[in-house]
VEXDREN-2710 file (C-alpha; in Angstrom, 1 decimal):
% VEXDREN-2710
k/r/px/py/pz
1/UNK/25.0/-28.5/-17.6
2/UNK/22.1/-30.6/-18.8
3/UNK/19.5/-29.0/-16.6
4/UNK/17.8/-27.0/-19.3
5/UNK/14.8/-24.8/-19.2
6/UNK/11.7/-25.8/-20.9
7/UNK/12.1/-22.2/-23.3
8/UNK/15.6/-22.9/-23.4
9/UNK/14.3/-26.3/-25.6
10/UNK/11.5/-24.7/-27.4
11/UNK/13.9/-21.8/-28.7
12/UNK/16.5/-24.6/-29.7
13/UNK/13.6/-26.4/-31.7
14/UNK/11.7/-23.0/-33.3
15/UNK/15.6/-22.3/-34.4
16/UNK/16.1/-25.2/-35.8
17/UNK/12.7/-25.4/-37.9
18/UNK/13.3/-22.1/-39.2
19/UNK/16.2/-22.9/-40.2
20/UNK/15.2/-26.3/-42.4
21/UNK/12.0/-23.6/-43.7
22/UNK/14.8/-21.3/-45.0
23/UNK/16.9/-24.5/-46.3
24/UNK/13.6/-25.6/-48.4
25/UNK/13.7/-23.9/-51.3
26/UNK/17.0/-25.8/-52.7
27/UNK/15.2/-28.6/-52.5
28/UNK/11.3/-28.0/-54.0
29/UNK/10.9/-28.5/-57.6
30/UNK/9.6/-25.3/-60.1
31/UNK/6.2/-26.1/-59.9
32/UNK/5.6/-25.7/-56.3
33/UNK/8.1/-22.8/-55.5
34/UNK/6.2/-20.9/-58.5
35/UNK/2.9/-21.0/-56.0
36/UNK/4.5/-19.4/-53.0
37/UNK/5.8/-15.6/-52.1
38/UNK/8.9/-14.1/-54.1
39/UNK/11.3/-13.2/-50.9
40/UNK/11.0/-17.1/-50.5
41/UNK/11.6/-18.2/-53.6
42/UNK/14.9/-16.2/-53.8
43/UNK/16.1/-17.7/-50.5
44/UNK/18.1/-20.1/-52.6
45/UNK/21.7/-21.3/-52.9
46/UNK/23.2/-19.8/-56.6
47/UNK/25.2/-21.7/-58.2
48/UNK/28.5/-20.7/-59.0
49/UNK/30.4/-20.5/-62.3
50/UNK/32.0/-23.8/-61.9
51/UNK/28.7/-25.8/-61.3
52/UNK/26.4/-23.8/-63.7
53/UNK/28.5/-22.9/-66.4
54/UNK/28.8/-19.9/-68.1
55/UNK/31.9/-17.0/-69.1
56/UNK/34.5/-15.7/-66.7
57/UNK/36.8/-12.3/-67.7
58/UNK/39.2/-10.7/-65.6
59/UNK/39.1/-7.4/-67.2
60/UNK/41.9/-4.4/-66.9
61/UNK/41.1/-0.8/-65.9
62/UNK/43.0/1.8/-68.0
63/UNK/43.3/4.0/-64.7
64/UNK/46.3/5.7/-66.6
65/UNK/44.3/7.3/-69.1
66/UNK/41.5/8.4/-67.5
67/UNK/44.1/10.0/-64.9
68/UNK/45.7/11.7/-67.8
69/UNK/42.3/12.9/-69.3
70/UNK/42.1/14.4/-65.7
71/UNK/45.3/15.9/-66.1
72/UNK/44.5/17.3/-69.7
73/UNK/41.2/18.9/-68.6
74/UNK/43.3/20.5/-65.5
75/UNK/45.5/22.0/-67.8
76/UNK/43.3/23.3/-69.9
77/UNK/41.5/25.4/-67.0
78/UNK/44.8/26.3/-66.2
79/UNK/45.1/27.7/-69.4
80/UNK/41.4/29.3/-69.2
81/UNK/42.5/31.3/-65.9
82/UNK/46.1/32.0/-66.6
83/UNK/44.3/34.2/-69.8
84/UNK/41.6/35.5/-68.1
85/UNK/44.4/36.7/-65.1
86/UNK/46.7/38.0/-68.1
87/UNK/49.5/35.8/-67.0
88/UNK/51.8/35.2/-70.1
89/UNK/52.9/31.8/-70.5
90/UNK/55.3/29.8/-72.8
91/UNK/53.1/26.1/-72.7
92/UNK/51.5/24.2/-71.0
93/UNK/51.9/20.1/-71.0
94/UNK/50.9/16.8/-69.2
95/UNK/54.3/15.1/-68.0
96/UNK/53.9/11.3/-68.0
97/UNK/50.5/11.4/-67.0
98/UNK/51.7/12.4/-63.3
99/UNK/51.8/16.1/-63.2
100/UNK/50.9/19.2/-65.9
101/UNK/53.6/21.7/-66.3
102/UNK/53.1/25.4/-67.1
103/UNK/56.1/27.4/-68.4
104/UNK/55.7/31.0/-68.1
105/UNK/57.0/34.2/-70.0
106/UNK/57.8/35.8/-67.1
107/UNK/59.5/34.4/-63.7
108/UNK/57.9/37.2/-62.4
109/UNK/54.7/36.5/-63.0
110/UNK/54.9/33.3/-60.8
111/UNK/53.5/34.6/-57.4
112/UNK/50.6/35.6/-59.9
113/UNK/50.0/32.6/-61.6
114/UNK/50.2/30.3/-58.3
115/UNK/47.5/32.5/-56.8
116/UNK/45.3/32.2/-59.7
117/UNK/45.8/28.3/-59.6
118/UNK/45.5/28.1/-55.8
119/UNK/42.0/29.7/-56.6
120/UNK/40.8/27.2/-58.7
121/UNK/41.8/24.1/-56.7
122/UNK/43.5/24.7/-53.5
123/UNK/44.2/20.6/-52.7
124/UNK/46.8/21.1/-55.7
125/UNK/50.6/20.3/-55.0
126/UNK/52.5/23.2/-56.6
127/UNK/55.8/22.9/-57.3
128/UNK/59.0/24.2/-58.9
129/UNK/60.8/27.0/-59.2
130/UNK/61.6/29.6/-61.5
131/UNK/59.6/30.0/-64.6
132/UNK/58.3/26.5/-64.1
133/UNK/55.2/25.3/-62.5
134/UNK/54.3/22.0/-61.4
135/UNK/50.7/20.8/-60.3
136/UNK/50.1/17.7/-59.2
137/UNK/46.9/15.8/-57.7
138/UNK/48.1/14.3/-53.9
139/UNK/48.3/10.6/-53.3
140/UNK/45.5/10.3/-51.4
141/UNK/43.0/12.3/-53.8
142/UNK/44.2/10.2/-56.9
143/UNK/43.9/7.0/-54.9
144/UNK/39.9/8.0/-54.1
145/UNK/39.6/8.8/-58.1
146/UNK/40.8/5.4/-58.8
147/UNK/38.4/3.9/-56.1
148/UNK/35.8/5.7/-57.4
149/UNK/36.1/4.9/-61.1
150/UNK/36.2/1.2/-60.3
151/UNK/33.1/1.3/-58.2
152/UNK/31.3/3.4/-60.9
153/UNK/32.4/0.9/-63.9
154/UNK/31.6/-2.5/-61.7
155/UNK/27.9/-0.5/-61.3
156/UNK/27.9/0.1/-65.1
157/UNK/29.1/-3.5/-66.1
158/UNK/25.9/-4.5/-63.8
159/UNK/23.7/-2.5/-66.0
160/UNK/24.9/-3.6/-69.2
161/UNK/25.1/-7.0/-68.9
162/UNK/21.6/-7.9/-66.1
163/UNK/19.8/-4.9/-67.2
164/UNK/16.6/-6.7/-66.6
165/UNK/18.0/-8.3/-63.4
166/UNK/17.2/-12.0/-63.9
167/UNK/21.1/-12.8/-65.0
168/UNK/23.0/-11.9/-61.8
169/UNK/26.5/-12.0/-62.6
170/UNK/29.6/-11.4/-60.3
171/UNK/31.3/-8.2/-60.4
172/UNK/33.8/-7.7/-58.2
173/UNK/36.7/-5.6/-57.7
174/UNK/40.4/-7.5/-58.0
175/UNK/43.4/-5.8/-56.8
176/UNK/43.7/-2.3/-57.6
177/UNK/43.4/-1.9/-60.9
178/UNK/41.2/-5.2/-62.0
179/UNK/37.7/-6.0/-62.0
180/UNK/35.9/-9.7/-62.0
181/UNK/33.1/-10.9/-64.0
182/UNK/31.3/-13.9/-63.8
183/UNK/28.3/-14.5/-65.8
184/UNK/26.3/-17.6/-64.9
185/UNK/24.8/-19.9/-67.6
186/UNK/25.9/-17.7/-70.8
187/UNK/27.2/-19.6/-74.2
188/UNK/28.0/-17.3/-77.0
189/UNK/30.4/-14.3/-75.7
190/UNK/30.4/-12.1/-78.1
191/UNK/27.7/-10.2/-77.6
192/UNK/29.1/-9.8/-74.1
193/UNK/32.4/-8.7/-75.1
194/UNK/31.3/-6.0/-77.4
195/UNK/29.0/-4.6/-74.2
196/UNK/32.3/-4.4/-72.3
197/UNK/34.6/-2.7/-74.9
198/UNK/32.5/-0.2/-75.6
199/UNK/33.2/2.6/-73.4
200/UNK/30.0/4.4/-74.7
201/UNK/31.5/7.8/-73.9
202/UNK/28.8/10.3/-75.7
203/UNK/29.7/14.1/-75.9
204/UNK/29.0/17.5/-78.1
205/UNK/31.4/19.4/-79.5
206/UNK/31.7/21.9/-82.0
207/UNK/33.7/21.7/-84.9
208/UNK/36.7/24.1/-85.5
209/UNK/35.3/25.6/-89.3
210/UNK/38.5/27.3/-89.6
211/UNK/40.9/24.4/-89.2
212/UNK/38.3/22.2/-90.9
213/UNK/38.6/24.4/-93.6
214/UNK/42.1/23.2/-95.1
215/UNK/40.2/19.6/-95.6
216/UNK/42.5/16.7/-95.1
217/UNK/45.7/19.3/-95.5
218/UNK/45.7/19.3/-91.6
219/UNK/47.9/21.2/-90.0
220/UNK/50.7/19.5/-87.9
221/UNK/50.0/22.1/-85.1
222/UNK/47.0/22.4/-84.3
223/UNK/46.2/25.2/-81.3
224/UNK/45.2/23.9/-77.8
225/UNK/41.5/23.8/-77.6
226/UNK/41.5/21.8/-80.9
227/UNK/41.3/17.6/-81.2
228/UNK/41.1/15.6/-84.3
229/UNK/39.0/13.0/-84.1
230/UNK/38.1/10.1/-87.0
231/UNK/34.6/10.1/-88.2
232/UNK/32.7/6.5/-88.5
233/UNK/32.7/6.6/-91.6
234/UNK/36.3/7.1/-92.5
235/UNK/37.1/4.3/-89.8
236/UNK/34.2/1.8/-91.9
237/UNK/36.2/2.9/-95.0
238/UNK/39.5/2.1/-93.4
239/UNK/38.4/-1.0/-91.8
240/UNK/37.4/-1.7/-96.0
241/UNK/40.5/-0.6/-97.5
242/UNK/43.0/-0.9/-94.9
243/UNK/42.4/-4.3/-92.8
244/UNK/46.2/-4.4/-91.5
245/UNK/45.3/-0.5/-90.6
246/UNK/42.2/-1.8/-88.8
247/UNK/43.7/-4.7/-87.1
248/UNK/46.7/-2.5/-85.6
249/UNK/44.1/-0.3/-84.7
250/UNK/42.1/-2.5/-82.3
251/UNK/44.8/-4.8/-81.2
252/UNK/46.7/-1.5/-80.0
253/UNK/47.9/-1.3/-76.5
254/UNK/47.5/1.2/-74.9
255/UNK/45.2/2.2/-76.8
256/UNK/45.6/5.0/-79.7
257/UNK/44.3/8.1/-78.9
258/UNK/41.9/9.5/-82.1
259/UNK/44.7/12.4/-82.9
260/UNK/47.2/9.8/-82.9
261/UNK/44.8/7.3/-85.2
262/UNK/44.6/10.7/-87.5
263/UNK/47.7/11.2/-88.3
264/UNK/49.3/7.7/-88.4
265/UNK/46.4/6.4/-91.0
266/UNK/45.0/9.2/-92.0
267/UNK/41.4/8.4/-92.3
268/UNK/38.4/11.3/-92.6
269/UNK/38.7/12.9/-89.5
270/UNK/37.1/16.0/-87.9
271/UNK/39.2/18.8/-85.7
272/UNK/36.6/19.7/-83.1
273/UNK/36.9/22.0/-79.6
274/UNK/38.3/20.0/-76.8
275/UNK/35.5/21.8/-74.6
276/UNK/32.1/19.6/-73.8
277/UNK/29.3/21.2/-75.0
278/UNK/26.9/18.9/-73.0
279/UNK/28.2/15.0/-72.3
280/UNK/26.6/11.8/-71.6
281/UNK/26.3/11.8/-68.4
282/UNK/23.3/14.6/-68.9
283/UNK/21.2/11.7/-70.4
284/UNK/18.5/10.4/-69.0
285/UNK/17.0/8.3/-71.6
286/UNK/17.9/6.9/-75.1
287/UNK/16.0/4.3/-77.0
288/UNK/16.2/2.5/-80.8
289/UNK/13.8/3.9/-83.1
290/UNK/13.1/4.4/-86.8
291/UNK/13.0/7.6/-88.4
292/UNK/10.0/8.9/-90.2
293/UNK/11.5/9.8/-93.3
294/UNK/14.8/8.8/-95.3
295/UNK/12.8/5.2/-95.7
296/UNK/12.8/5.0/-91.6
297/UNK/16.3/4.2/-91.4
298/UNK/17.4/3.2/-87.7
299/UNK/18.7/6.2/-85.6
300/UNK/18.7/6.7/-81.6
301/UNK/16.7/9.1/-79.6
302/UNK/17.8/10.8/-76.9
303/UNK/16.5/12.7/-74.0
304/UNK/18.3/15.0/-71.6
305/UNK/17.8/15.9/-68.2
306/UNK/17.0/19.5/-66.9
307/UNK/20.5/20.2/-66.4
308/UNK/21.7/19.0/-70.1
309/UNK/18.3/20.3/-71.5
310/UNK/19.1/23.4/-70.9
311/UNK/23.2/23.5/-71.5
312/UNK/22.0/21.6/-75.2
313/UNK/19.4/24.9/-75.8
314/UNK/22.0/27.6/-74.3
315/UNK/24.7/25.9/-76.8
316/UNK/22.9/25.1/-79.4
317/UNK/21.2/28.7/-78.9
318/UNK/24.5/30.8/-79.5
319/UNK/26.3/28.7/-82.5
320/UNK/23.1/28.2/-85.4
321/UNK/25.0/28.3/-88.5
322/UNK/27.8/26.3/-86.8
323/UNK/28.4/22.0/-87.0
324/UNK/27.7/20.3/-83.6
325/UNK/29.7/17.2/-83.7
326/UNK/28.2/14.0/-82.1
327/UNK/31.5/12.3/-80.5
328/UNK/30.7/8.6/-79.9
329/UNK/33.7/6.6/-78.3
330/UNK/36.3/8.3/-80.2
331/UNK/34.3/8.7/-83.8
332/UNK/32.0/11.5/-84.5
333/UNK/28.9/10.0/-85.5
334/UNK/27.2/12.8/-87.5
335/UNK/28.3/16.4/-87.3
336/UNK/24.9/18.6/-88.4
337/UNK/24.8/21.6/-88.9
338/UNK/22.8/23.9/-86.2
339/UNK/19.4/25.2/-87.6
340/UNK/18.4/26.7/-85.0
341/UNK/17.9/26.7/-80.9
342/UNK/16.7/23.3/-79.7
343/UNK/15.3/23.3/-76.5
344/UNK/13.1/20.4/-76.2
345/UNK/15.7/18.4/-74.5
346/UNK/15.3/15.6/-76.9
347/UNK/17.1/14.7/-80.3
348/UNK/18.3/12.5/-82.1
349/UNK/21.5/10.3/-83.5
350/UNK/21.6/9.4/-87.4
351/UNK/24.2/7.3/-89.0
352/UNK/24.9/4.0/-90.7
353/UNK/23.4/2.0/-88.0
354/UNK/21.8/-1.1/-88.1
355/UNK/18.9/-1.9/-86.1
356/UNK/20.6/-4.3/-83.9
357/UNK/23.5/-1.6/-83.7
358/UNK/21.2/1.0/-82.1
359/UNK/19.7/-1.3/-80.4
360/UNK/23.3/-2.4/-78.3
361/UNK/24.0/1.8/-78.5
362/UNK/20.9/3.2/-77.2
363/UNK/20.9/-0.1/-74.0
364/UNK/25.4/1.5/-73.4
365/UNK/24.3/4.9/-73.4
366/UNK/21.0/4.1/-70.8
367/UNK/23.2/2.5/-69.0
368/UNK/26.2/5.3/-68.6
369/UNK/29.8/5.6/-70.1
370/UNK/32.3/3.6/-68.9
371/UNK/34.7/6.1/-66.5
372/UNK/38.0/4.2/-68.5
373/UNK/38.2/1.6/-71.2
374/UNK/38.0/-2.3/-69.9
375/UNK/40.5/-4.6/-71.9
376/UNK/39.9/-8.4/-71.4
377/UNK/43.2/-10.0/-70.1
378/UNK/41.7/-13.4/-69.5
379/UNK/38.6/-15.3/-70.3
380/UNK/37.0/-18.3/-69.7
381/UNK/34.4/-20.6/-70.2
382/UNK/32.4/-23.5/-68.8
383/UNK/30.1/-25.6/-70.2
384/UNK/26.6/-26.6/-68.3
385/UNK/27.6/-30.5/-68.9
386/UNK/30.9/-29.7/-66.5
387/UNK/29.2/-28.2/-64.3
388/UNK/26.1/-31.2/-64.0
389/UNK/29.4/-33.4/-63.5
390/UNK/30.9/-31.7/-60.8
391/UNK/27.7/-31.5/-58.7
392/UNK/26.9/-34.9/-59.1
393/UNK/31.0/-36.0/-58.0
394/UNK/30.5/-33.3/-55.4
395/UNK/27.1/-34.7/-54.0
396/UNK/28.8/-38.4/-54.3
397/UNK/31.5/-37.2/-52.0
398/UNK/29.5/-35.6/-49.4
399/UNK/27.3/-38.8/-49.1
400/UNK/30.2/-41.2/-49.1
401/UNK/31.6/-39.4/-46.6
402/UNK/28.2/-39.0/-44.4
403/UNK/27.6/-42.3/-44.4
404/UNK/31.2/-43.2/-42.9
405/UNK/31.1/-40.4/-40.4
406/UNK/27.6/-42.3/-39.3
407/UNK/28.9/-45.9/-39.4
408/UNK/32.0/-44.6/-37.8
409/UNK/30.1/-42.9/-34.9
410/UNK/28.0/-45.7/-34.5
411/UNK/30.3/-48.5/-34.0
412/UNK/32.5/-46.3/-31.2
413/UNK/29.6/-44.9/-29.4
414/UNK/26.9/-46.9/-29.7
415/UNK/23.6/-46.3/-31.2
416/UNK/22.3/-43.6/-28.9
417/UNK/25.5/-41.2/-28.1
418/UNK/26.3/-42.1/-31.5
419/UNK/22.6/-41.6/-33.3
420/UNK/22.4/-38.0/-30.9
421/UNK/25.9/-37.0/-32.8
422/UNK/24.9/-38.0/-36.7
423/UNK/21.6/-36.2/-36.1
424/UNK/23.5/-33.0/-34.9
425/UNK/25.7/-33.4/-38.2
426/UNK/22.8/-33.6/-40.3
427/UNK/21.1/-30.3/-38.6
428/UNK/24.8/-28.6/-39.2
429/UNK/24.4/-29.3/-42.5
430/UNK/20.6/-28.1/-42.9
431/UNK/22.2/-24.8/-41.1
432/UNK/25.0/-24.6/-43.4
433/UNK/22.3/-24.4/-46.4
434/UNK/20.0/-21.8/-44.5
435/UNK/22.7/-19.6/-44.1
436/UNK/23.8/-19.7/-47.5
437/UNK/20.6/-19.0/-48.5
438/UNK/19.8/-16.3/-46.5
439/UNK/23.5/-14.5/-47.5
440/UNK/22.7/-15.2/-51.2
441/UNK/26.0/-16.8/-51.3
442/UNK/27.0/-18.7/-54.6
443/UNK/28.0/-22.8/-53.8
444/UNK/30.8/-22.9/-55.9
445/UNK/33.4/-26.6/-56.4
446/UNK/35.9/-25.6/-53.8
447/UNK/32.6/-24.4/-51.5
448/UNK/31.8/-28.2/-51.8
449/UNK/34.8/-29.6/-50.9
450/UNK/34.1/-27.0/-47.7
451/UNK/31.4/-28.8/-46.8
452/UNK/32.5/-32.3/-47.6
453/UNK/35.3/-31.2/-44.7
454/UNK/32.0/-29.9/-42.5
455/UNK/30.8/-33.1/-42.4
456/UNK/34.3/-34.9/-40.8
457/UNK/34.2/-31.5/-38.4
458/UNK/30.6/-31.9/-37.4
459/UNK/31.8/-34.3/-35.0
460/UNK/34.8/-33.6/-33.7
461/UNK/33.2/-31.5/-31.0
462/UNK/31.1/-34.8/-29.9
463/UNK/33.8/-36.9/-30.1
464/UNK/36.2/-34.7/-27.3
465/UNK/33.1/-34.4/-25.2
466/UNK/32.4/-38.0/-25.3
467/UNK/36.0/-39.1/-24.4
468/UNK/35.7/-36.7/-21.8
469/UNK/32.5/-38.7/-20.3
470/UNK/34.2/-41.4/-20.4
471/UNK/37.2/-40.4/-18.4
472/UNK/35.3/-39.2/-15.7
473/UNK/33.2/-42.2/-16.0
474/UNK/36.4/-44.2/-15.5
475/UNK/37.2/-42.1/-12.6
476/UNK/33.9/-43.5/-10.7
477/UNK/31.5/-40.6/-11.1
478/UNK/27.7/-41.4/-11.4
479/UNK/26.0/-41.4/-15.3
480/UNK/24.8/-37.9/-14.9
481/UNK/27.8/-36.3/-13.1
482/UNK/29.9/-38.2/-15.5
483/UNK/28.1/-36.2/-18.6
484/UNK/27.4/-33.1/-16.9
485/UNK/31.1/-32.8/-15.5
486/UNK/32.5/-34.2/-19.0
487/UNK/30.3/-31.4/-21.2
488/UNK/31.7/-28.5/-19.0
489/UNK/35.3/-29.4/-19.1
490/UNK/35.4/-30.4/-22.6
491/UNK/33.8/-27.1/-23.6
492/UNK/37.2/-24.8/-23.3
493/UNK/38.9/-27.2/-25.8
494/UNK/35.9/-27.5/-28.4
495/UNK/36.0/-23.6/-28.6
496/UNK/39.7/-23.4/-29.0
497/UNK/39.2/-25.9/-31.1
498/UNK/36.6/-24.5/-33.5
499/UNK/38.0/-20.8/-33.0
500/UNK/41.4/-21.1/-34.4
501/UNK/40.0/-23.2/-37.1
502/UNK/37.4/-19.9/-37.6
503/UNK/40.2/-17.5/-37.7
504/UNK/41.7/-19.1/-40.6
505/UNK/38.4/-19.2/-42.3
506/UNK/37.8/-15.9/-41.9
507/UNK/41.7/-14.9/-43.2
508/UNK/40.9/-17.2/-46.5
509/UNK/37.6/-15.3/-47.1
510/UNK/39.6/-11.8/-46.8
511/UNK/42.9/-12.5/-48.3
512/UNK/41.6/-15.0/-50.8
513/UNK/39.9/-14.4/-54.1
514/UNK/37.7/-16.9/-56.4
515/UNK/38.1/-20.7/-55.3
516/UNK/39.7/-19.5/-52.5
517/UNK/36.8/-17.6/-51.1
518/UNK/34.1/-20.2/-52.6
519/UNK/35.8/-23.1/-49.8
520/UNK/36.0/-20.2/-47.0
521/UNK/32.4/-19.0/-47.2
522/UNK/31.3/-23.2/-46.5
523/UNK/33.6/-24.1/-44.4
524/UNK/33.1/-20.8/-41.9
525/UNK/29.3/-21.2/-42.1
526/UNK/30.0/-24.5/-41.0
527/UNK/32.2/-23.9/-38.0
528/UNK/30.2/-21.4/-36.8
529/UNK/26.8/-23.8/-36.9
530/UNK/28.9/-26.7/-35.2
531/UNK/29.2/-24.4/-32.4
532/UNK/25.9/-24.4/-31.9
533/UNK/24.9/-28.1/-33.1
534/UNK/28.1/-29.2/-30.5
535/UNK/27.1/-27.7/-27.6
536/UNK/23.6/-26.6/-27.7
537/UNK/21.5/-29.0/-29.9
538/UNK/23.2/-32.3/-28.5
539/UNK/23.3/-31.0/-25.2
540/UNK/19.6/-30.5/-25.5
541/UNK/19.1/-34.0/-27.4
542/UNK/20.9/-35.6/-24.3
543/UNK/19.2/-33.6/-21.5
544/UNK/15.7/-34.8/-23.0
545/UNK/17.1/-38.6/-23.4
546/UNK/18.0/-38.4/-19.5
547/UNK/14.7/-36.9/-18.2
548/UNK/13.3/-39.4/-20.2
549/UNK/15.3/-43.0/-19.5
550/UNK/16.7/-42.1/-16.2
551/UNK/19.4/-44.5/-17.2
552/UNK/22.2/-45.6/-14.5
553/UNK/24.4/-46.8/-17.1
554/UNK/26.2/-44.7/-19.7
555/UNK/25.7/-47.0/-22.9
556/UNK/28.9/-45.2/-24.4
END
């Protein structure tokens, strides 16, 4: 067990040196780091929110509205297909966000209707009998769609919060319908919450001029292809004249639909066709600028991609003389009359914007529309002073723990064996820091607790090995034989004890969240590196010592 080849010794030393190299950026001052390569500067441990300070948000994703919207779109598609196939129907409605219900005028037309619907989407689950057809998406399809919405929301949030890539936010999925957002170093969360709360869904719709001709006397029953949407001017006027109504709309949970707002509070609204002429997903760029005329007022200029440019060109060419409503987050920003075909692939959005509003809206449009509304259900702010205190206290605890362990090992096992175990403990901590730096892991307050625990666990394997060596020595073995046999027979116990703790750490990381995962990260890394230092590094030190001193007695 103690006969290490020369190349093995060099390999252990080289591995330890590389680890020290990766851990070094964590202690180098900023002026020194600035002169080093960029990839090496990034090899640092990120401080978590509880240490660095910042904002913590738990966001609820409104998946129900997404499913409702998807079913509504399915109903519109089915309506158009049944008309095309000349299958008469009484009504097409969405039932509690779970299914689309089609009621036919003639039950004998059921087979034709089902055939037409199957042609649209063969994966739809079709049920019901007689003149009623019930359409629903499969559970597998719904689960996949919900996962897509969450993943897309996380990516868009990342682009909104960290457009320049310098903030390093933590954005992770939490459960089935929530997102955890942590942003270090932020103090004022007002702008951040505004970015989170805005969906930034941009769509272009044609105004239903026949219904709009009635002015504010909107009929109670609208055509199934038409919806009411409040204008931005109307909402601003409502806010000024009826603050209570405005607060009710903002506080409504679930969110009120545009039609509900128009019917209940009666701001200025426009009837627009539900069919989207062009959507915000076809935007290629958006930026804040100023109009050359009209006193240089702030506007938003946008550019479509190739597909969006062609669709916008075709739509404006076919609807000259009609109003094209620009809808942003359930409000009509403007509804200009189409004077002619717009085929340049670009345009502008005008309105009662301030300069700051155009900059924010341009950012939101560039980052993309959120597929679902996000609601903040938990908010915490951690001050930088509290984080500095936590780092100081954690550092003191780690140093005191390390010092006590070193003193204990020196007293119980002497300067040679105790010194080797203490050196292995220091190398173990070095390897943990190197691992966290390479992985880009965040160090949290529970993570510091895991490091302090790792300090104590770093010598427990050495204790097992040393006690086994004492037993072999007491049984009359020679020093070299006692060392070799002690290491060999204690190895199984060392691996077993660390393996069970490693399994616990992995389970904590897999099933835990937040503080639990921070603790599990440092603990798991510490256990992995501990196996190296206890079974390989200390064995190398003892092999070198034996080769150098040729002891006749073991100082243990």
